[in-house]
All heavy atoms as a GROMACS GRO file, in nm:
protein
  614
    1MET      N    1   1.155  -1.184   1.135
    1MET     CA    2   1.042  -1.253   1.077
    1MET      C    3   1.020  -1.207   0.932
    1MET      O    4   0.909  -1.211   0.882
    1MET     CB    5   0.917  -1.227   1.160
    1MET     CG    6   0.928  -1.272   1.305
    1MET     SD    7   0.982  -1.440   1.330
    1MET     CE    8   0.840  -1.532   1.284
    2GLN      N    9   1.126  -1.164   0.866
    2GLN     CA   10   1.113  -1.120   0.729
    2GLN      C   11   1.098  -1.239   0.633
    2GLN      O   12   1.136  -1.352   0.665
    2GLN     CB   13   1.238  -1.041   0.687
    2GLN     CG   14   1.252  -0.912   0.764
    2GLN     CD   15   1.379  -0.838   0.729
    2GLN    OE1   16   1.477  -0.896   0.688
    2GLN    NE2   17   1.377  -0.707   0.749
    3HIS      N   18   1.036  -1.212   0.519
    3HIS     CA   19   1.017  -1.310   0.411
    3HIS      C   20   0.926  -1.425   0.449
    3HIS      O   21   0.940  -1.535   0.398
    3HIS     CB   22   1.154  -1.362   0.362
    3HIS     CG   23   1.250  -1.255   0.327
    3HIS    ND1   24   1.234  -1.173   0.215
    3HIS    CD2   25   1.361  -1.210   0.390
    3HIS    CE1   26   1.333  -1.087   0.212
    3HIS    NE2   27   1.409  -1.105   0.316
    4LYS      N   28   0.831  -1.400   0.537
    4LYS     CA   29   0.734  -1.502   0.577
    4LYS      C   30   0.593  -1.465   0.536
    4LYS      O   31   0.499  -1.538   0.564
    4LYS     CB   32   0.741  -1.529   0.726
    4LYS     CG   33   0.876  -1.585   0.773
    4LYS     CD   34   0.871  -1.621   0.919
    4LYS     CE   35   1.004  -1.671   0.966
    4LYS     NZ   36   1.035  -1.805   0.923
    5GLY      N   37   0.575  -1.352   0.472
    5GLY     CA   38   0.443  -1.312   0.424
    5GLY      C   39   0.360  -1.236   0.524
    5GLY      O   40   0.244  -1.203   0.495
    6TYR      N   41   0.414  -1.208   0.642
    6TYR     CA   42   0.334  -1.137   0.744
    6TYR      C   43   0.297  -0.995   0.703
    6TYR      O   44   0.186  -0.950   0.732
    6TYR     CB   45   0.406  -1.137   0.879
    6TYR     CG   46   0.433  -1.273   0.936
    6TYR    CD1   47   0.555  -1.306   0.990
    6TYR    CD2   48   0.334  -1.371   0.937
    6TYR    CE1   49   0.579  -1.431   1.044
    6TYR    CE2   50   0.358  -1.498   0.989
    6TYR     CZ   51   0.481  -1.526   1.044
    6TYR     OH   52   0.505  -1.650   1.096
    7ALA      N   53   0.388  -0.925   0.640
    7ALA     CA   54   0.360  -0.788   0.600
    7ALA      C   55   0.247  -0.783   0.497
    7ALA      O   56   0.156  -0.700   0.505
    7ALA     CB   57   0.485  -0.720   0.544
    8LYS      N   58   0.252  -0.875   0.401
    8LYS     CA   59   0.145  -0.879   0.300
    8LYS      C   60   0.012  -0.914   0.366
    8LYS      O   61  -0.090  -0.850   0.340
    8LYS     CB   62   0.179  -0.981   0.193
    8LYS     CG   63   0.070  -0.992   0.086
    8LYS     CD   64   0.105  -1.095  -0.019
    8LYS     CE   65  -0.009  -1.110  -0.119
    8LYS     NZ   66   0.020  -1.209  -0.221
    9GLU      N   67   0.013  -1.014   0.452
    9GLU     CA   68  -0.110  -1.056   0.520
    9GLU      C   69  -0.169  -0.940   0.602
    9GLU      O   70  -0.290  -0.916   0.598
    9GLU     CB   71  -0.079  -1.175   0.608
    9GLU     CG   72  -0.201  -1.238   0.672
    9GLU     CD   73  -0.166  -1.364   0.753
    9GLU    OE1   74  -0.074  -1.438   0.713
    9GLU    OE2   75  -0.233  -1.385   0.855
   10ALA      N   76  -0.084  -0.872   0.676
   10ALA     CA   77  -0.131  -0.759   0.757
   10ALA      C   78  -0.183  -0.645   0.671
   10ALA      O   79  -0.286  -0.584   0.702
   10ALA     CB   80  -0.020  -0.710   0.848
   11SER      N   81  -0.115  -0.617   0.560
   11SER     CA   82  -0.155  -0.510   0.469
   11SER      C   83  -0.292  -0.541   0.407
   11SER      O   84  -0.376  -0.451   0.394
   11SER     CB   85  -0.052  -0.490   0.360
   11SER     OG   86   0.071  -0.450   0.416
   12ILE      N   87  -0.313  -0.665   0.367
   12ILE     CA   88  -0.441  -0.705   0.312
   12ILE      C   89  -0.552  -0.687   0.416
   12ILE      O   90  -0.660  -0.637   0.385
   12ILE     CB   91  -0.436  -0.850   0.259
   12ILE    CG1   92  -0.351  -0.855   0.133
   12ILE    CG2   93  -0.574  -0.906   0.234
   12ILE    CD1   94  -0.316  -0.995   0.086
   13ALA      N   95  -0.524  -0.726   0.540
   13ALA     CA   96  -0.622  -0.712   0.646
   13ALA      C   97  -0.658  -0.566   0.672
   13ALA      O   98  -0.776  -0.530   0.686
   13ALA     CB   99  -0.572  -0.777   0.776
   14VAL      N  100  -0.559  -0.480   0.672
   14VAL     CA  101  -0.584  -0.334   0.692
   14VAL      C  102  -0.662  -0.278   0.574
   14VAL      O  103  -0.759  -0.203   0.593
   14VAL     CB  104  -0.451  -0.259   0.713
   14VAL    CG1  105  -0.471  -0.108   0.707
   14VAL    CG2  106  -0.389  -0.299   0.845
   15ARG      N  107  -0.621  -0.312   0.453
   15ARG     CA  108  -0.691  -0.266   0.334
   15ARG      C  109  -0.839  -0.307   0.338
   15ARG      O  110  -0.927  -0.225   0.321
   15ARG     CB  111  -0.624  -0.324   0.209
   15ARG     CG  112  -0.691  -0.290   0.078
   15ARG     CD  113  -0.659  -0.388  -0.031
   15ARG     NE  114  -0.712  -0.521  -0.001
   15ARG     CZ  115  -0.677  -0.632  -0.064
   15ARG    NH1  116  -0.585  -0.627  -0.161
   15ARG    NH2  117  -0.729  -0.747  -0.032
   16ASP      N  118  -0.862  -0.436   0.361
   16ASP     CA  119  -0.998  -0.487   0.362
   16ASP      C  120  -1.082  -0.424   0.475
   16ASP      O  121  -1.197  -0.383   0.454
   16ASP     CB  122  -1.000  -0.637   0.374
   16ASP     CG  123  -0.946  -0.707   0.251
   16ASP    OD1  124  -0.924  -0.642   0.147
   16ASP    OD2  125  -0.924  -0.830   0.258
   17TRP      N  126  -1.023  -0.415   0.594
   17TRP     CA  127  -1.095  -0.354   0.708
   17TRP      C  128  -1.133  -0.211   0.674
   17TRP      O  129  -1.245  -0.164   0.700
   17TRP     CB  130  -1.010  -0.359   0.834
   17TRP     CG  131  -1.087  -0.307   0.952
   17TRP    CD1  132  -1.159  -0.381   1.040
   17TRP    CD2  133  -1.101  -0.170   0.993
   17TRP    NE1  134  -1.219  -0.297   1.133
   17TRP    CE2  135  -1.185  -0.168   1.106
   17TRP    CE3  136  -1.053  -0.050   0.945
   17TRP    CZ2  137  -1.219  -0.050   1.172
   17TRP    CZ3  138  -1.088   0.068   1.010
   17TRP    CH2  139  -1.170   0.067   1.122
   18THR      N  140  -1.039  -0.137   0.612
   18THR     CA  141  -1.064   0.005   0.580
   18THR      C  142  -1.182   0.017   0.483
   18THR      O  143  -1.273   0.098   0.506
   18THR     CB  144  -0.939   0.068   0.519
   18THR    OG1  145  -0.834   0.060   0.614
   18THR    CG2  146  -0.963   0.213   0.481
   19PHE      N  147  -1.182  -0.062   0.378
   19PHE     CA  148  -1.289  -0.050   0.279
   19PHE      C  149  -1.422  -0.104   0.329
   19PHE      O  150  -1.528  -0.056   0.289
   19PHE     CB  151  -1.249  -0.115   0.147
   19PHE     CG  152  -1.144  -0.038   0.071
   19PHE    CD1  153  -1.035  -0.101   0.017
   19PHE    CD2  154  -1.154   0.100   0.054
   19PHE    CE1  155  -0.939  -0.031  -0.054
   19PHE    CE2  156  -1.058   0.171  -0.018
   19PHE     CZ  157  -0.950   0.105  -0.071
   20ILE      N  158  -1.421  -0.199   0.420
   20ILE     CA  159  -1.544  -0.254   0.474
   20ILE      C  160  -1.603  -0.162   0.581
   20ILE      O  161  -1.725  -0.150   0.593
   20ILE     CB  162  -1.520  -0.396   0.530
   20ILE    CG1  163  -1.494  -0.492   0.413
   20ILE    CG2  164  -1.638  -0.446   0.612
   20ILE    CD1  165  -1.437  -0.628   0.456
   21ASN      N  166  -1.519  -0.101   0.663
   21ASN     CA  167  -1.566  -0.031   0.782
   21ASN      C  168  -1.558   0.121   0.780
   21ASN      O  169  -1.596   0.185   0.878
   21ASN     CB  170  -1.486  -0.081   0.904
   21ASN     CG  171  -1.514  -0.226   0.931
   21ASN    OD1  172  -1.622  -0.262   0.973
   21ASN    ND2  173  -1.415  -0.310   0.905
   22THR      N  174  -1.508   0.178   0.671
   22THR     CA  175  -1.497   0.325   0.664
   22THR      C  176  -1.550   0.373   0.530
   22THR      O  177  -1.566   0.293   0.435
   22THR     CB  178  -1.350   0.373   0.678
   22THR    OG1  179  -1.281   0.347   0.556
   22THR    CG2  180  -1.281   0.309   0.797
   23PRO      N  181  -1.576   0.502   0.517
   23PRO     CA  182  -1.619   0.556   0.387
   23PRO      C  183  -1.502   0.594   0.296
   23PRO      O  184  -1.523   0.644   0.185
   23PRO     CB  185  -1.699   0.680   0.428
   23PRO     CG  186  -1.633   0.728   0.552
   23PRO     CD  187  -1.590   0.600   0.624
   24PHE      N  188  -1.378   0.571   0.340
   24PHE     CA  189  -1.262   0.612   0.262
   24PHE      C  190  -1.260   0.541   0.128
   24PHE      O  191  -1.292   0.422   0.118
   24PHE     CB  192  -1.131   0.586   0.337
   24PHE     CG  193  -1.123   0.658   0.470
   24PHE    CD1  194  -1.081   0.590   0.581
   24PHE    CD2  195  -1.160   0.790   0.480
   24PHE    CE1  196  -1.073   0.655   0.705
   24PHE    CE2  197  -1.152   0.856   0.604
   24PHE     CZ  198  -1.108   0.788   0.714
   25ASN      N  199  -1.219   0.612   0.024
   25ASN     CA  200  -1.219   0.556  -0.111
   25ASN      C  201  -1.080   0.522  -0.164
   25ASN      O  202  -1.067   0.481  -0.278
   25ASN     CB  203  -1.289   0.653  -0.207
   25ASN     CG  204  -1.439   0.651  -0.182
   25ASN    OD1  205  -1.500   0.545  -0.168
   25ASN    ND2  206  -1.499   0.769  -0.177
   26ILE      N  207  -0.978   0.541  -0.080
   26ILE     CA  208  -0.844   0.504  -0.122
   26ILE      C  209  -0.758   0.474   0.002
   26ILE      O  210  -0.779   0.534   0.108
   26ILE     CB  211  -0.778   0.616  -0.208
   26ILE    CG1  212  -0.648   0.566  -0.271
   26ILE    CG2  213  -0.759   0.743  -0.129
   26ILE    CD1  214  -0.600   0.649  -0.389
   27VAL      N  215  -0.668   0.379  -0.012
   27VAL     CA  216  -0.571   0.345   0.092
   27VAL      C  217  -0.434   0.373   0.032
   27VAL      O  218  -0.403   0.329  -0.079
   27VAL     CB  219  -0.582   0.197   0.134
   27VAL    CG1  220  -0.466   0.158   0.227
   27VAL    CG2  221  -0.714   0.170   0.202
   28TYR      N  222  -0.353   0.450   0.106
   28TYR     CA  223  -0.219   0.485   0.060
   28TYR      C  224  -0.112   0.409   0.139
   28TYR      O  225  -0.131   0.378   0.257
   28TYR     CB  226  -0.195   0.635   0.082
   28TYR     CG  227  -0.280   0.727   0.001
   28TYR    CD1  228  -0.390   0.791   0.056
   28TYR    CD2  229  -0.250   0.751  -0.133
   28TYR    CE1  230  -0.467   0.877  -0.019
   28TYR    CE2  231  -0.329   0.836  -0.210
   28TYR     CZ  232  -0.436   0.898  -0.150
   28TYR     OH  233  -0.514   0.981  -0.228
   29SER      N  234   0.001   0.386   0.072
   29SER     CA  235   0.119   0.333   0.137
   29SER      C  236   0.237   0.426   0.098
   29SER      O  237   0.257   0.451  -0.021
   29SER     CB  238   0.151   0.191   0.089
   29SER     OG  239   0.054   0.102   0.132
   30TYR      N  240   0.307   0.474   0.198
   30TYR     CA  241   0.421   0.561   0.176
   30TYR      C  242   0.546   0.488   0.220
   30TYR      O  243   0.548   0.423   0.323
   30TYR     CB  244   0.409   0.688   0.262
   30TYR     CG  245   0.296   0.780   0.223
   30TYR    CD1  246   0.167   0.755   0.264
   30TYR    CD2  247   0.322   0.892   0.146
   30TYR    CE1  248   0.062   0.840   0.229
   30TYR    CE2  249   0.219   0.978   0.110
   30TYR     CZ  250   0.090   0.950   0.153
   30TYR     OH  251  -0.012   1.034   0.117
   31MET      N  252   0.654   0.502   0.139
   31MET     CA  253   0.782   0.441   0.177
   31MET      C  254   0.896   0.516   0.111
   31MET      O  255   0.875   0.586   0.014
   31MET     CB  256   0.784   0.293   0.140
   31MET     CG  257   0.790   0.268  -0.009
   31MET     SD  258   0.676   0.146  -0.078
   31MET     CE  259   0.526   0.159   0.006
   32LYS      N  260   1.015   0.497   0.169
   32LYS     CA  261   1.135   0.552   0.106
   32LYS      C  262   1.158   0.480  -0.027
   32LYS      O  263   1.130   0.361  -0.040
   32LYS     CB  264   1.258   0.536   0.196
   32LYS     CG  265   1.245   0.604   0.331
   32LYS     CD  266   1.238   0.754   0.317
   32LYS     CE  267   1.239   0.820   0.455
   32LYS     NZ  268   1.220   0.962   0.450
   33LYS      N  269   1.211   0.552  -0.124
   33LYS     CA  270   1.229   0.496  -0.258
   33LYS      C  271   1.316   0.370  -0.258
   33LYS      O  272   1.292   0.277  -0.337
   33LYS     CB  273   1.286   0.600  -0.352
   33LYS     CG  274   1.290   0.554  -0.495
   33LYS     CD  275   1.330   0.664  -0.589
   33LYS     CE  276   1.317   0.617  -0.732
   33LYS     NZ  277   1.326   0.727  -0.826
   34ASP      N  278   1.414   0.363  -0.171
   34ASP     CA  279   1.502   0.248  -0.171
   34ASP      C  280   1.449   0.129  -0.092
   34ASP      O  281   1.515   0.025  -0.083
   34ASP     CB  282   1.641   0.287  -0.122
   34ASP     CG  283   1.644   0.337   0.022
   34ASP    OD1  284   1.535   0.355   0.080
   34ASP    OD2  285   1.753   0.361   0.075
   35ASN      N  286   1.328   0.138  -0.039
   35ASN     CA  287   1.267   0.028   0.036
   35ASN      C  288   1.191  -0.064  -0.060
   35ASN      O  289   1.067  -0.061  -0.070
   35ASN     CB  290   1.175   0.083   0.146
   35ASN     CG  291   1.134  -0.025   0.245
   35ASN    OD1  292   1.138  -0.143   0.214
   35ASN    ND2  293   1.095   0.020   0.363
   36ILE      N  294   1.265  -0.144  -0.130
   36ILE     CA  295   1.211  -0.230  -0.234
   36ILE      C  296   1.115  -0.333  -0.176
   36ILE      O  297   1.011  -0.363  -0.239
   36ILE     CB  298   1.326  -0.298  -0.313
   36ILE    CG1  299   1.407  -0.190  -0.384
   36ILE    CG2  300   1.272  -0.401  -0.411
   36ILE    CD1  301   1.539  -0.236  -0.437
   37ALA      N  302   1.144  -0.385  -0.060
   37ALA     CA  303   1.053  -0.486   0.002
   37ALA      C  304   0.916  -0.425   0.032
   37ALA      O  305   0.814  -0.490   0.003
   37ALA     CB  306   1.116  -0.541   0.129
   38SER      N  307   0.911  -0.306   0.085
   38SER     CA  308   0.781  -0.242   0.113
   38SER      C  309   0.704  -0.212  -0.016
   38SER      O  310   0.583  -0.230  -0.022
   38SER     CB  311   0.800  -0.113   0.193
   38SER     OG  312   0.843  -0.145   0.324
   39ALA      N  313   0.776  -0.171  -0.119
   39ALA     CA  314   0.709  -0.147  -0.247
   39ALA      C  315   0.651  -0.277  -0.302
   39ALA      O  316   0.540  -0.277  -0.355
   39ALA     CB  317   0.808  -0.086  -0.347
   40ALA      N  318   0.724  -0.386  -0.288
   40ALA     CA  319   0.674  -0.516  -0.335
   40ALA      C  320   0.549  -0.558  -0.260
   40ALA      O  321   0.456  -0.614  -0.320
   40ALA     CB  322   0.782  -0.622  -0.323
   41VAL      N  323   0.545  -0.533  -0.129
   41VAL     CA  324   0.426  -0.565  -0.051
   41VAL      C  325   0.308  -0.480  -0.100
   41VAL      O  326   0.197  -0.532  -0.120
   41VAL     CB  327   0.449  -0.542   0.100
   41VAL    CG1  328   0.318  -0.549   0.179
   41VAL    CG2  329   0.547  -0.646   0.154
   42ALA      N  330   0.328  -0.352  -0.122
   42ALA     CA  331   0.220  -0.264  -0.168
   42ALA      C  332   0.163  -0.313  -0.300
   42ALA      O  333   0.042  -0.324  -0.317
   42ALA     CB  334   0.270  -0.122  -0.179
   43VAL      N  335   0.249  -0.348  -0.394
   43VAL     CA  336   0.205  -0.398  -0.522
   43VAL      C  337   0.133  -0.532  -0.505
   43VAL      O  338   0.029  -0.557  -0.568
   43VAL     CB  339   0.324  -0.412  -0.620
   43VAL    CG1  340   0.286  -0.488  -0.745
   43VAL    CG2  341   0.377  -0.273  -0.656
   44SER      N  342   0.181  -0.616  -0.414
   44SER     CA  343   0.121  -0.749  -0.396
   44SER      C  344  -0.022  -0.743  -0.342
   44SER      O  345  -0.099  -0.834  -0.366
   44SER     CB  346   0.208  -0.836  -0.305
   44SER     OG  347   0.191  -0.798  -0.170
   45TYR      N  348  -0.057  -0.636  -0.272
   45TYR     CA  349  -0.195  -0.628  -0.224
   45TYR      C  350  -0.281  -0.535  -0.307
   45TYR      O  351  -0.393  -0.502  -0.270
   45TYR     CB  352  -0.203  -0.599  -0.073
   45TYR     CG  353  -0.178  -0.458  -0.025
   45TYR    CD1  354  -0.283  -0.367  -0.020
   45TYR    CD2  355  -0.055  -0.419   0.020
   45TYR    CE1  356  -0.264  -0.239   0.026
   45TYR    CE2  357  -0.035  -0.290   0.067
   45TYR     CZ  358  -0.139  -0.201   0.069
   45TYR     OH  359  -0.118  -0.073   0.114
   46GLY      N  360  -0.230  -0.497  -0.425
   46GLY     CA  361  -0.314  -0.426  -0.522
   46GLY      C  362  -0.283  -0.281  -0.547
   46GLY      O  363  -0.349  -0.218  -0.629
   47CYS      N  364  -0.184  -0.227  -0.481
   47CYS     CA  365  -0.150  -0.084  -0.499
   47CYS      C  366  -0.077  -0.061  -0.629
   47CYS      O  367  -0.010  -0.150  -0.683
   47CYS     CB  368  -0.062  -0.035  -0.385
   47CYS     SG  369  -0.146  -0.018  -0.229
   48LYS      N  370  -0.088   0.063  -0.676
   48LYS     CA  371  -0.013   0.110  -0.791
   48LYS      C  372   0.064   0.233  -0.748
   48LYS      O  373   0.019   0.308  -0.660
   48LYS     CB  374  -0.108   0.147  -0.905
   48LYS     CG  375  -0.182   0.029  -0.960
   48LYS     CD  376  -0.278   0.071  -1.068
   48LYS     CE  377  -0.351  -0.054  -1.116
   48LYS     NZ  378  -0.478  -0.026  -1.173
   49LYS      N  379   0.179   0.254  -0.810
   49LYS     CA  380   0.258   0.373  -0.778
   49LYS      C  381   0.184   0.496  -0.827
   49LYS      O  382   0.142   0.505  -0.942
   49LYS     CB  383   0.395   0.365  -0.845
   49LYS     CG  384   0.486   0.480  -0.808
   49LYS     CD  385   0.622   0.462  -0.869
   49LYS     CE  386   0.709   0.584  -0.844
   49LYS     NZ  387   0.839   0.571  -0.913
   50LEU      N  388   0.165   0.592  -0.737
   50LEU     CA  389   0.090   0.714  -0.767
   50LEU      C  390   0.178   0.837  -0.780
   50LEU      O  391   0.147   0.926  -0.858
   50LEU     CB  392  -0.015   0.738  -0.659
   50LEU     CG  393  -0.119   0.628  -0.637
   50LEU    CD1  394  -0.209   0.664  -0.521
   50LEU    CD2  395  -0.196   0.600  -0.764
   51ASP      N  396   0.284   0.844  -0.698
   51ASP     CA  397   0.360   0.968  -0.692
   51ASP      C  398   0.491   0.941  -0.621
   51ASP      O  399   0.509   0.836  -0.557
   51ASP     CB  400   0.280   1.074  -0.615
   51ASP     CG  401   0.332   1.216  -0.635
   51ASP    OD1  402   0.418   1.238  -0.723
   51ASP    OD2  403   0.286   1.305  -0.561
   52GLU      N  404   0.582   1.036  -0.629
   52GLU     CA  405   0.701   1.037  -0.545
   52GLU      C  406   0.741   1.182  -0.526
   52GLU      O  407   0.709   1.268  -0.608
   52GLU     CB  408   0.816   0.953  -0.600
   52GLU     CG  409   0.871   0.994  -0.733
   52GLU     CD  410   0.985   0.903  -0.777
   52GLU    OE1  411   0.965   0.781  -0.786
   52GLU    OE2  412   1.094   0.956  -0.801
   53PHE      N  413   0.802   1.210  -0.411
   53PHE     CA  414   0.838   1.347  -0.378
   53PHE      C  415   0.960   1.346  -0.284
   53PHE      O  416   0.989   1.244  -0.220
   53PHE     CB  417   0.721   1.420  -0.314
   53PHE     CG  418   0.669   1.359  -0.186
   53PHE    CD1  419   0.720   1.396  -0.062
   53PHE    CD2  420   0.571   1.261  -0.191
   53PHE    CE1  421   0.672   1.339   0.055
   53PHE    CE2  422   0.522   1.201  -0.075
   53PHE     CZ  423   0.574   1.242   0.049
   54ILE      N  424   1.024   1.461  -0.275
   54ILE     CA  425   1.135   1.478  -0.180
   54ILE      C  426   1.074   1.518  -0.047
   54ILE      O  427   0.999   1.615  -0.036
   54ILE     CB  428   1.235   1.585  -0.229
   54ILE    CG1  429   1.288   1.549  -0.368
   54ILE    CG2  430   1.347   1.602  -0.126
   54ILE    CD1  431   1.361   1.419  -0.376
   55ASP      N  432   1.101   1.439   0.056
   55ASP     CA  433   1.039   1.460   0.187
   55ASP      C  434   1.121   1.555   0.274
   55ASP      O  435   1.222   1.610   0.229
   55ASP     CB  436   1.011   1.326   0.257
   55ASP     CG  437   1.139   1.244   0.281
   55ASP    OD1  438   1.249   1.304   0.295
   55ASP    OD2  439   1.128   1.122   0.288
   56SER      N  440   1.079   1.571   0.397
   56SER     CA  441   1.143   1.665   0.491
   56SER      C  442   1.283   1.620   0.530
   56SER      O  443   1.361   1.701   0.582
   56SER     CB  444   1.057   1.683   0.614
   56SER     OG  445   1.042   1.560   0.682
   57GLU      N  446   1.318   1.495   0.505
   57GLU     CA  447   1.454   1.445   0.532
   57GLU      C  448   1.541   1.451   0.406
   57GLU      O  449   1.649   1.394   0.405
   57GLU     CB  450   1.445   1.302   0.584
   57GLU     CG  451   1.368   1.292   0.715
   57GLU     CD  452   1.337   1.148   0.754
   57GLU    OE1  453   1.347   1.057   0.671
   57GLU    OE2  454   1.302   1.129   0.873
   58ASN      N  455   1.491   1.518   0.304
   58ASN     CA  456   1.559   1.534   0.177
   58ASN      C  457   1.584   1.399   0.108
   58ASN      O  458   1.683   1.380   0.040
   58ASN     CB  459   1.689   1.613   0.190
   58ASN     CG  460   1.726   1.681   0.060
   58ASN    OD1  461   1.642   1.717  -0.020
   58ASN    ND2  462   1.856   1.699   0.038
   59GLU      N  463   1.492   1.305   0.130
   59GLU     CA  464   1.496   1.176   0.064
   59GLU      C  465   1.370   1.160  -0.022
   59GLU      O  466   1.271   1.230   0.000
   59GLU     CB  467   1.502   1.062   0.167
   59GLU     CG  468   1.628   1.065   0.251
   59GLU     CD  469   1.633   0.946   0.346
   59GLU    OE1  470   1.629   0.833   0.297
   59GLU    OE2  471   1.636   0.970   0.466
   60THR      N  472   1.374   1.070  -0.115
   60THR     CA  473   1.259   1.047  -0.200
   60THR      C  474   1.161   0.949  -0.132
   60THR      O  475   1.200   0.841  -0.091
   60THR     CB  476   1.301   0.989  -0.337
   60THR    OG1  477   1.393   1.080  -0.397
   60THR    CG2  478   1.181   0.972  -0.430
   61THR      N  479   1.039   0.993  -0.118
   61THR     CA  480   0.931   0.909  -0.068
   61THR      C  481   0.841   0.874  -0.184
   61THR      O  482   0.810   0.959  -0.268
   61THR     CB  483   0.850   0.984   0.041
   61THR    OG1  484   0.933   0.998   0.157
   61THR    CG2  485   0.724   0.907   0.082
   62VAL      N  486   0.800   0.748  -0.190
   62VAL     CA  487   0.713   0.700  -0.297
   62VAL      C  488   0.575   0.673  -0.238
   62VAL      O  489   0.563   0.624  -0.125
   62VAL     CB  490   0.770   0.571  -0.360
   62VAL    CG1  491   0.684   0.524  -0.474
   62VAL    CG2  492   0.913   0.594  -0.407
   63VAL      N  493   0.471   0.706  -0.312
   63VAL     CA  494   0.332   0.688  -0.271
   63VAL      C  495   0.267   0.582  -0.360
   63VAL      O  496   0.268   0.595  -0.482
   63VAL     CB  497   0.254   0.820  -0.282
   63VAL    CG1  498   0.111   0.801  -0.231
   63VAL    CG2  499   0.324   0.933  -0.208
   64TYR      N  500   0.213   0.479  -0.296
   64TYR     CA  501   0.136   0.378  -0.364
   64TYR      C  502  -0.007   0.388  -0.312
   64TYR      O  503  -0.029   0.433  -0.200
   64TYR     CB  504   0.190   0.237  -0.334
   64TYR     CG  505   0.318   0.206  -0.406
   64TYR    CD1  506   0.441   0.250  -0.358
   64TYR    CD2  507   0.318   0.130  -0.524
   64TYR    CE1  508   0.559   0.221  -0.424
   64TYR    CE2  509   0.434   0.098  -0.589
   64TYR     CZ  510   0.555   0.145  -0.540
   64TYR     OH  511   0.672   0.114  -0.607
   65GLY      N  512  -0.104   0.341  -0.391
   65GLY     CA  513  -0.242   0.346  -0.343
   65GLY      C  514  -0.330   0.248  -0.418
   65GLY      O  515  -0.298   0.203  -0.527
   66ILE      N  516  -0.441   0.216  -0.354
   66ILE     CA  517  -0.545   0.134  -0.415
   66ILE      C  518  -0.680   0.198  -0.384
   66ILE      O  519  -0.705   0.240  -0.271
   66ILE     CB  520  -0.542  -0.012  -0.368
   66ILE    CG1  521  -0.650  -0.097  -0.438
   66ILE    CG2  522  -0.550  -0.025  -0.215
   66ILE    CD1  523  -0.639  -0.245  -0.416
   67THR      N  524  -0.764   0.212  -0.485
   67THR     CA  525  -0.895   0.271  -0.466
   67THR      C  526  -0.997   0.163  -0.428
   67THR      O  527  -0.976   0.044  -0.449
   67THR     CB  528  -0.944   0.340  -0.593
   67THR    OG1  529  -0.965   0.242  -0.695
   67THR    CG2  530  -0.846   0.447  -0.641
   68ARG      N  531  -1.107   0.210  -0.376
   68ARG     CA  532  -1.218   0.119  -0.342
   68ARG      C  533  -1.264   0.043  -0.467
   68ARG      O  534  -1.288  -0.076  -0.465
   68ARG     CB  535  -1.332   0.198  -0.281
   68ARG     CG  536  -1.450   0.112  -0.238
   68ARG     CD  537  -1.560   0.197  -0.177
   68ARG     NE  538  -1.520   0.258  -0.053
   68ARG     CZ  539  -1.522   0.197   0.066
   68ARG    NH1  540  -1.563   0.075   0.077
   68ARG    NH2  541  -1.483   0.262   0.175
   69THR      N  542  -1.274   0.114  -0.581
   69THR     CA  543  -1.316   0.052  -0.706
   69THR      C  544  -1.219  -0.058  -0.748
   69THR      O  545  -1.260  -0.167  -0.790
   69THR     CB  546  -1.330   0.158  -0.816
   69THR    OG1  547  -1.422   0.257  -0.773
   69THR    CG2  548  -1.376   0.098  -0.947
   70GLU      N  549  -1.089  -0.031  -0.739
   70GLU     CA  550  -0.989  -0.133  -0.772
   70GLU      C  551  -0.999  -0.253  -0.678
   70GLU      O  552  -0.990  -0.368  -0.720
   70GLU     CB  553  -0.848  -0.072  -0.765
   70GLU     CG  554  -0.822   0.028  -0.876
   70GLU     CD  555  -0.699   0.112  -0.853
   70GLU    OE1  556  -0.653   0.128  -0.737
   70GLU    OE2  557  -0.648   0.166  -0.952
   71TRP      N  558  -1.019  -0.223  -0.550
   71TRP     CA  559  -1.031  -0.330  -0.449
   71TRP      C  560  -1.152  -0.417  -0.478
   71TRP      O  561  -1.146  -0.539  -0.468
   71TRP     CB  562  -1.044  -0.268  -0.311
   71TRP     CG  563  -1.079  -0.361  -0.202
   71TRP    CD1  564  -0.998  -0.458  -0.149
   71TRP    CD2  565  -1.203  -0.369  -0.132
   71TRP    NE1  566  -1.068  -0.526  -0.048
   71TRP    CE2  567  -1.192  -0.471  -0.036
   71TRP    CE3  568  -1.321  -0.297  -0.140
   71TRP    CZ2  569  -1.297  -0.504   0.050
   71TRP    CZ3  570  -1.425  -0.328  -0.054
   71TRP    CH2  571  -1.411  -0.430   0.038
   72GLU      N  572  -1.265  -0.354  -0.514
   72GLU     CA  573  -1.386  -0.433  -0.542
   72GLU      C  574  -1.366  -0.530  -0.658
   72GLU      O  575  -1.427  -0.636  -0.661
   72GLU     CB  576  -1.502  -0.338  -0.572
   72GLU     CG  577  -1.552  -0.267  -0.447
   72GLU     CD  578  -1.655  -0.158  -0.473
   72GLU    OE1  579  -1.667  -0.113  -0.591
   72GLU    OE2  580  -1.719  -0.116  -0.374
   73LYS      N  581  -1.279  -0.497  -0.750
   73LYS     CA  582  -1.251  -0.586  -0.864
   73LYS      C  583  -1.164  -0.706  -0.824
   73LYS      O  584  -1.168  -0.808  -0.892
   73LYS     CB  585  -1.181  -0.508  -0.975
   73LYS     CG  586  -1.272  -0.407  -1.041
   73LYS     CD  587  -1.196  -0.326  -1.146
   73LYS     CE  588  -1.284  -0.217  -1.204
   73LYS     NZ  589  -1.210  -0.134  -1.298
   74ILE      N  590  -1.082  -0.692  -0.718
   74ILE     CA  591  -0.991  -0.801  -0.682
   74ILE      C  592  -1.033  -0.881  -0.560
   74ILE      O  593  -0.979  -0.988  -0.536
   74ILE     CB  594  -0.846  -0.750  -0.662
   74ILE    CG1  595  -0.838  -0.654  -0.544
   74ILE    CG2  596  -0.794  -0.690  -0.788
   74ILE    CD1  597  -0.697  -0.617  -0.503
   75LYS      N  598  -1.126  -0.829  -0.480
   75LYS     CA  599  -1.163  -0.899  -0.356
   75LYS      C  600  -1.229  -1.032  -0.387
   75LYS      O  601  -1.296  -1.048  -0.488
   75LYS     CB  602  -1.248  -0.814  -0.265
   75LYS     CG  603  -1.389  -0.789  -0.312
   75LYS     CD  604  -1.466  -0.705  -0.213
   75LYS     CE  605  -1.608  -0.689  -0.262
   75LYS     NZ  606  -1.692  -0.615  -0.172
   76ILE      N  607  -1.213  -1.124  -0.300
   76ILE     CA  608  -1.267  -1.259  -0.318
   76ILE      C  609  -1.410  -1.264  -0.266
   76ILE      O  610  -1.447  -1.208  -0.169
   76ILE     CB  611  -1.181  -1.362  -0.246
   76ILE    CG1  612  -1.043  -1.359  -0.307
   76ILE    CG2  613  -1.241  -1.500  -0.255
   76ILE    CD1  614  -0.941  -1.447  -0.235
   0.00000   0.00000   0.00000
């Protein structure tokens, strides 16, 4: 079911639910550096690249995130 927009739709729903129903001020997305599709989904729902690090599997993990303040500027 790839390339049908389900990941973006689900990510938006999780992001919105989190900011509406919890006190959390940031939502993070973690992925392996070579997972270009996941990075594209994170950017598409408002995340920005925050960090990258070598994980326990000796691979690079990238961290994306969106803050509550950023979300409030883009929500409909």
